GUTOR-366450 format. One record per residue: residue number from 0; x, y, z of N, C-alpha, C in turn. Coordinates in steps of 0.001 Angstrom, whole numbers, plus 500000, padded with zeros to 6 digits. Layout:
% residues N
+-----+--------+--------+--------+--------+--------+--------+--------+--------+--------+
:   n :   n_px :   n_py :   n_pz :  ca_px :  ca_py :  ca_pz :   c_px :   c_py :   c_pz :
+-----+--------+--------+--------+--------+--------+--------+--------+--------+--------+
: NUM :      X :      Y :      Z :      X :      Y :      Z :      X :      Y :      Z :
...
+-----+--------+--------+--------+--------+--------+--------+--------+--------+--------+
This chain:
% residues 106
+-----+--------+--------+--------+--------+--------+--------+--------+--------+--------+
:   n :   n_px :   n_py :   n_pz :  ca_px :  ca_py :  ca_pz :   c_px :   c_py :   c_pz :
+-----+--------+--------+--------+--------+--------+--------+--------+--------+--------+
:   0 : 096938 : 708234 : 501846 : 096165 : 706652 : 500869 : 095219 : 706373 : 501985 :
:   1 : 093980 : 706280 : 501332 : 092673 : 706208 : 502343 : 092912 : 704401 : 502669 :
:   2 : 092309 : 704069 : 503328 : 092620 : 702637 : 504245 : 091740 : 701666 : 503214 :
:   3 : 090664 : 702295 : 502292 : 089841 : 701337 : 501402 : 090659 : 701141 : 500229 :
:   4 : 091423 : 702008 : 500062 : 092210 : 702172 : 498773 : 093624 : 701200 : 499213 :
:   5 : 093941 : 701290 : 500221 : 094890 : 700058 : 500658 : 094698 : 698630 : 500797 :
:   6 : 093319 : 698592 : 500962 : 092801 : 697144 : 500720 : 092473 : 696644 : 499752 :
:   7 : 092166 : 697867 : 498771 : 091932 : 697336 : 497049 : 093070 : 696965 : 496476 :
:   8 : 094311 : 697589 : 497040 : 095793 : 697265 : 496362 : 096114 : 696048 : 496625 :
:   9 : 095656 : 695857 : 497930 : 096034 : 694636 : 498547 : 095109 : 693367 : 497809 :
:  10 : 094179 : 693982 : 497423 : 092871 : 692977 : 496643 : 093761 : 692460 : 495317 :
:  11 : 093910 : 693474 : 494767 : 094775 : 693284 : 493564 : 096253 : 692623 : 493445 :
:  12 : 096697 : 692821 : 494452 : 098066 : 692085 : 494604 : 097993 : 690551 : 494724 :
:  13 : 096749 : 690420 : 495642 : 096530 : 688747 : 495788 : 095828 : 688256 : 494826 :
:  14 : 095148 : 688948 : 493809 : 094556 : 688285 : 492506 : 095756 : 688233 : 491776 :
:  15 : 096779 : 688963 : 491557 : 098208 : 688887 : 490576 : 098756 : 687828 : 491373 :
:  16 : 098843 : 687698 : 492140 : 099792 : 687022 : 492845 : 099314 : 685145 : 492221 :
:  17 : 097894 : 684974 : 493052 : 097277 : 683767 : 492371 : 097242 : 683583 : 490934 :
:  18 : 097275 : 684597 : 490080 : 096856 : 684172 : 488808 : 098629 : 684024 : 488270 :
:  19 : 099791 : 684470 : 488640 : 100905 : 684271 : 488129 : 101179 : 682579 : 488747 :
:  20 : 100560 : 682066 : 489829 : 101116 : 680838 : 490367 : 100495 : 679953 : 489875 :
:  21 : 099156 : 680077 : 489344 : 098205 : 679126 : 488585 : 098868 : 679479 : 487018 :
:  22 : 099365 : 680383 : 486662 : 100221 : 680824 : 485062 : 101536 : 679834 : 484959 :
:  23 : 101885 : 679805 : 486338 : 103049 : 678862 : 486129 : 102850 : 677181 : 485943 :
:  24 : 101733 : 677363 : 486989 : 101477 : 675798 : 486652 : 100843 : 675264 : 485359 :
:  25 : 100017 : 676065 : 484884 : 099620 : 675501 : 483702 : 100463 : 675602 : 482495 :
:  26 : 101367 : 676661 : 482714 : 102616 : 676128 : 481523 : 103281 : 675152 : 481865 :
:  27 : 103624 : 674964 : 483336 : 104575 : 673451 : 483262 : 103514 : 672049 : 482941 :
:  28 : 102404 : 672269 : 483376 : 101740 : 671157 : 483940 : 100560 : 670799 : 483092 :
:  29 : 100130 : 672033 : 482174 : 098870 : 672006 : 481607 : 097931 : 671951 : 482816 :
:  30 : 096286 : 671929 : 481981 : 095105 : 672102 : 483078 : 095247 : 670271 : 483385 :
:  31 : 096008 : 669879 : 484628 : 095883 : 668648 : 484885 : 095445 : 669211 : 486363 :
:  32 : 094358 : 668721 : 486752 : 093713 : 669060 : 487825 : 093985 : 667686 : 489038 :
:  33 : 094271 : 666344 : 488474 : 095373 : 665712 : 489437 : 096180 : 665998 : 489915 :
:  34 : 097117 : 666279 : 488744 : 098455 : 667015 : 489585 : 098599 : 667816 : 490358 :
:  35 : 097317 : 668819 : 490055 : 097248 : 670093 : 490754 : 097257 : 669402 : 492304 :
:  36 : 096020 : 668663 : 492722 : 095607 : 667943 : 493930 : 096721 : 667172 : 494582 :
:  37 : 097536 : 666230 : 493787 : 098989 : 665844 : 494177 : 099545 : 666522 : 494669 :
:  38 : 099992 : 667930 : 494128 : 101259 : 669063 : 494670 : 100594 : 669467 : 495940 :
:  39 : 099126 : 669955 : 495948 : 098948 : 670440 : 497180 : 098699 : 669616 : 498086 :
:  40 : 099065 : 668299 : 498153 : 098834 : 667455 : 499335 : 099779 : 666589 : 499320 :
:  41 : 101405 : 666877 : 498636 : 102575 : 666245 : 498567 : 103148 : 666205 : 499846 :
:  42 : 103270 : 666899 : 500680 : 104058 : 667190 : 501846 : 102723 : 667278 : 503253 :
:  43 : 103492 : 667297 : 504357 : 102557 : 667735 : 505528 : 102719 : 669138 : 505371 :
:  44 : 103399 : 669935 : 505020 : 103441 : 671398 : 504694 : 102170 : 671787 : 503843 :
:  45 : 102315 : 671299 : 502735 : 101343 : 671686 : 501781 : 099971 : 671785 : 502519 :
:  46 : 099999 : 670291 : 503188 : 098761 : 670041 : 503445 : 098139 : 671141 : 504631 :
:  47 : 099251 : 671849 : 505323 : 098972 : 672558 : 506423 : 098486 : 673823 : 506020 :
:  48 : 099428 : 674299 : 504650 : 098701 : 675421 : 503918 : 097674 : 675279 : 503440 :
:  49 : 096823 : 674348 : 502820 : 095740 : 673864 : 502058 : 094986 : 673871 : 503027 :
:  50 : 094707 : 673250 : 504348 : 093840 : 672999 : 505431 : 093369 : 674601 : 505766 :
:  51 : 094588 : 675319 : 506393 : 094486 : 677009 : 506775 : 093894 : 677500 : 505979 :
:  52 : 094396 : 677452 : 504358 : 093281 : 678619 : 503787 : 091829 : 678296 : 503633 :
:  53 : 091653 : 676780 : 503490 : 090367 : 676454 : 503334 : 089710 : 676538 : 504470 :
:  54 : 090255 : 676183 : 505940 : 089109 : 676869 : 507043 : 089231 : 678039 : 506755 :
:  55 : 090061 : 679061 : 506677 : 089962 : 680383 : 506530 : 088801 : 680944 : 505368 :
:  56 : 088913 : 680291 : 504479 : 087886 : 680631 : 503449 : 086208 : 680509 : 504107 :
:  57 : 086536 : 679211 : 504874 : 085072 : 678627 : 505487 : 084513 : 679876 : 506422 :
:  58 : 085363 : 680189 : 507319 : 084914 : 681396 : 508409 : 084818 : 682697 : 507671 :
:  59 : 085644 : 682923 : 506669 : 085505 : 684244 : 505820 : 083751 : 684150 : 505283 :
:  60 : 083315 : 683022 : 504938 : 082381 : 682789 : 503999 : 081033 : 683148 : 505328 :
:  61 : 081348 : 682305 : 506186 : 080175 : 682379 : 507609 : 080218 : 683860 : 507929 :
:  62 : 081098 : 684639 : 507923 : 081341 : 685906 : 508945 : 080947 : 686879 : 508063 :
:  63 : 081034 : 686765 : 506639 : 081168 : 688048 : 505937 : 079719 : 688514 : 505204 :
:  64 : 079023 : 687638 : 505241 : 077228 : 688232 : 504838 : 076901 : 689374 : 506450 :
:  65 : 076945 : 688602 : 507426 : 076721 : 689204 : 508356 : 077439 : 690628 : 508964 :
:  66 : 078466 : 690211 : 508798 : 079361 : 692049 : 508388 : 078752 : 692733 : 507493 :
:  67 : 078394 : 692272 : 506370 : 078442 : 692951 : 505403 : 076712 : 693924 : 505702 :
:  68 : 075953 : 692958 : 506229 : 074456 : 693776 : 506578 : 074887 : 694538 : 507650 :
:  69 : 075798 : 694536 : 508566 : 076186 : 695018 : 509593 : 076861 : 696490 : 509046 :
:  70 : 077727 : 696554 : 508119 : 078353 : 697926 : 507753 : 077765 : 698029 : 506740 :
:  71 : 076823 : 697739 : 506062 : 075555 : 698315 : 504846 : 076661 : 697984 : 503572 :
:  72 : 077316 : 696868 : 503705 : 077827 : 696922 : 501991 : 076941 : 696201 : 501511 :
:  73 : 076974 : 696802 : 499817 : 075834 : 696306 : 499171 : 076237 : 695043 : 498267 :
:  74 : 075784 : 694238 : 497815 : 076093 : 693309 : 497280 : 076965 : 692209 : 497614 :
:  75 : 076689 : 691552 : 498848 : 077592 : 690574 : 499448 : 077914 : 689364 : 498743 :
:  76 : 076932 : 688968 : 497925 : 077339 : 687755 : 497095 : 078684 : 687564 : 496641 :
:  77 : 078566 : 689217 : 495856 : 079990 : 689312 : 495076 : 081365 : 688915 : 495983 :
:  78 : 081260 : 689237 : 497123 : 082350 : 689223 : 497660 : 082535 : 687767 : 498484 :
:  79 : 081395 : 686980 : 498505 : 081363 : 685559 : 498230 : 082268 : 684484 : 497476 :
:  80 : 081379 : 685064 : 496182 : 081843 : 684516 : 494970 : 083739 : 685001 : 494613 :
:  81 : 083766 : 686076 : 495082 : 085045 : 686428 : 494929 : 086488 : 685299 : 495515 :
:  82 : 086003 : 684898 : 496422 : 086669 : 683567 : 497298 : 087516 : 682417 : 496045 :
:  83 : 086503 : 682453 : 494897 : 087206 : 681730 : 493484 : 088515 : 682478 : 493089 :
:  84 : 088666 : 683628 : 493340 : 090101 : 684151 : 492919 : 090871 : 684414 : 493945 :
:  85 : 090726 : 683161 : 495188 : 091658 : 683589 : 496231 : 091124 : 684036 : 497434 :
:  86 : 091509 : 683618 : 498620 : 090966 : 684138 : 499764 : 091698 : 685571 : 500290 :
:  87 : 093161 : 685657 : 499505 : 093827 : 686780 : 499611 : 093429 : 687968 : 498563 :
:  88 : 092327 : 687437 : 497577 : 091681 : 688527 : 496855 : 090707 : 688861 : 497560 :
:  89 : 089545 : 687975 : 498001 : 088115 : 688262 : 498580 : 088366 : 688931 : 499705 :
:  90 : 089209 : 688783 : 500662 : 089048 : 689448 : 501811 : 089596 : 690640 : 501851 :
:  91 : 090707 : 690791 : 501162 : 090960 : 692369 : 501112 : 089866 : 693088 : 500179 :
:  92 : 089167 : 692635 : 499458 : 088028 : 693478 : 498139 : 086811 : 693467 : 499196 :
:  93 : 086527 : 692603 : 500503 : 085558 : 693141 : 500920 : 085772 : 694126 : 502053 :
:  94 : 086979 : 693820 : 502494 : 087218 : 695162 : 503573 : 087537 : 696395 : 502782 :
:  95 : 087898 : 696216 : 501706 : 087735 : 697576 : 501078 : 086256 : 698357 : 500728 :
:  96 : 085187 : 697181 : 500445 : 084114 : 697825 : 500731 : 083553 : 698089 : 501672 :
:  97 : 083887 : 697704 : 502696 : 083528 : 697958 : 504320 : 083901 : 699435 : 504548 :
:  98 : 085041 : 699594 : 504184 : 085794 : 700641 : 504644 : 085315 : 702016 : 503957 :
:  99 : 085075 : 701509 : 502206 : 084126 : 702844 : 501266 : 082814 : 703123 : 502378 :
: 100 : 082044 : 702023 : 502864 : 080603 : 702002 : 503325 : 080731 : 703065 : 504548 :
: 101 : 081863 : 702434 : 505197 : 082269 : 703486 : 506785 : 082889 : 705073 : 505903 :
: 102 : 083285 : 705295 : 505180 : 083830 : 706527 : 504741 : 082537 : 707379 : 504427 :
: 103 : 081547 : 706492 : 503428 : 081002 : 707360 : 502956 : 079554 : 707818 : 504155 :
: 104 : 079593 : 706812 : 505370 : 078659 : 707453 : 506594 : 079275 : 708765 : 507229 :
: 105 : 080548 : 708615 : 507427 : 081216 : 709737 : 507593 : 081154 : 711446 : 507509 :
+-----+--------+--------+--------+--------+--------+--------+--------+--------+--------+
């Protein structure tokens, strides 16, 4: 299996997990943004996880456009917008595109 396919599988799994968790929340709480924010900041460990993901997403968004140009990845905006599906989706999706670009060069 190629590295690009492995990253693509990780992206799909990451998105599926994110959607499953959001689905459970919506089934239990409905579309209650206030409750979502409360749960995301309920404990120090929840805040730790939230800040880790948010700062990692910012680092990704700062790094990715330049890396996309360097690696010859087309349409980098797509991989920036993909953060809406979670960093665990966007990062492996971008890495899959970067690997495909590298594979095409070889």
